[in-house]
LODODO-487349 format. One line per 8 residues: for each residue x, y, z of C-alpha. Coordinates in pm, whole numbers. Layout:
REM LODODO-487349
X Y Z | ...
REM end
This chain:
REM LODODO-487349
13498 8476 13164 | 13249 8733 13056 | 13122 8747 12698 | 13004 9088 12584 | 12782 9184 12279 | 12827 9523 12131 | 12513 9652 11963 | 12527 9923 11689
12453 10183 11952 | 12775 10096 12138 | 12580 9921 12416 | 12766 9637 12591 | 12598 9376 12795 | 12675 9035 12964 | 12429 8753 12857 | 12463 8620 13217
12338 8929 13400 | 12026 9141 13407 | 12143 9360 13132 | 12203 9052 12920 | 11841 8953 12991 | 11713 9294 12879 | 11924 9290 12568 | 11783 8950 12479
11439 9073 12528 | 11499 9381 12320 | 11653 9173 12045 | 11359 8928 12051 | 11112 9227 12030 | 11305 9374 11733 | 11317 9035 11562 | 10936 8999 11598
10888 9349 11464 | 11107 9275 11163 | 10923 8946 11092 | 10590 9135 11104 | 10730 9399 10868 | 10854 9142 10624 | 10516 8964 10622 | 10332 9302 10576
10557 9398 10302 | 10496 9063 10121 | 10126 9105 10156 | 10130 9453 10020 | 10349 9334 9726 | 10104 9056 9657 | 9802 9307 9653 | 9993 9543 9422
10038 9246 9189 | 9669 9181 9206 | 9588 9542 9112 | 9845 9532 8838 | 9693 9226 8682 | 9327 9313 8719 | 9350 9688 8648 | 9676 9695 8439
9827 9947 8684 | 10201 9993 8713 | 10329 9879 9060 | 10379 10244 9177 | 10014 10318 9082 | 9906 10003 9263 | 10082 10111 9578 | 9929 10459 9552
9573 10298 9509 | 9631 10096 9834 | 9762 10391 10015 | 9470 10605 9912 | 9222 10340 10012 | 9405 10288 10349 | 9395 10668 10411 | 9027 10727 10300
8899 10435 10501 | 9122 10471 10804 | 9236 10116 10776 | 9602 10019 10790 | 9778 9956 10466 | 9860 9590 10521 | 9485 9528 10626 | 9360 9684 10309
9624 9465 10114 | 9495 9146 10303 | 9138 9237 10199 | 9234 9283 9830 | 9393 8941 9838 | 9102 8784 9998 | 8879 8956 9742 | 9063 8809 9455
9028 8468 9618 | 8648 8498 9634 | 8573 8689 9953 | 8356 9012 9937 | 8528 9345 10004 | 8361 9561 10268 | 8148 9820 10086 | 8345 10127 10189
8676 9956 10086 | 8510 9847 9751 | 8400 10200 9678 | 8743 10359 9769 | 8922 10102 9570 | 8709 10172 9262 | 8753 10540 9307 | 9129 10523 9356
9160 10291 9044 | 8956 10530 8834 | 9179 10823 8930 | 9485 10634 8848 | 9339 10514 8524 | 9256 10872 8425 | 9610 10984 8508 | 9751 10699 8308
9528 10798 8005 | 9623 11173 7995 | 9907 11284 7770 | 10067 11490 8060 | 10106 11185 8262 | 10361 11048 8012 | 10557 11367 8005 | 10582 11419 8380
REM end
């Protein structure tokens, strides 16, 4: 008796044959990618919380700060977030990251303090 799995793309495969092995490998790879994405998302959320607490930024502004630092330093967003979390736990920030973080926070703070920011 052949058991088949139907994926969302309409692919059918038998777990007993070569196509079943490739489906299992693909699903394992997707599972690992999803686990990594969830972990990265949690790290970014924690770093946003750090920025919100320390600099009194709204979560959206905290994300924008992380994004700007990532773009200006050419460091992946989740890595910047890991650095911010390590920093709040006592580790030094790399100089370039610290400078960009300060600059991005200053830009967000000025935007928050302008009257037009509340109207827009």
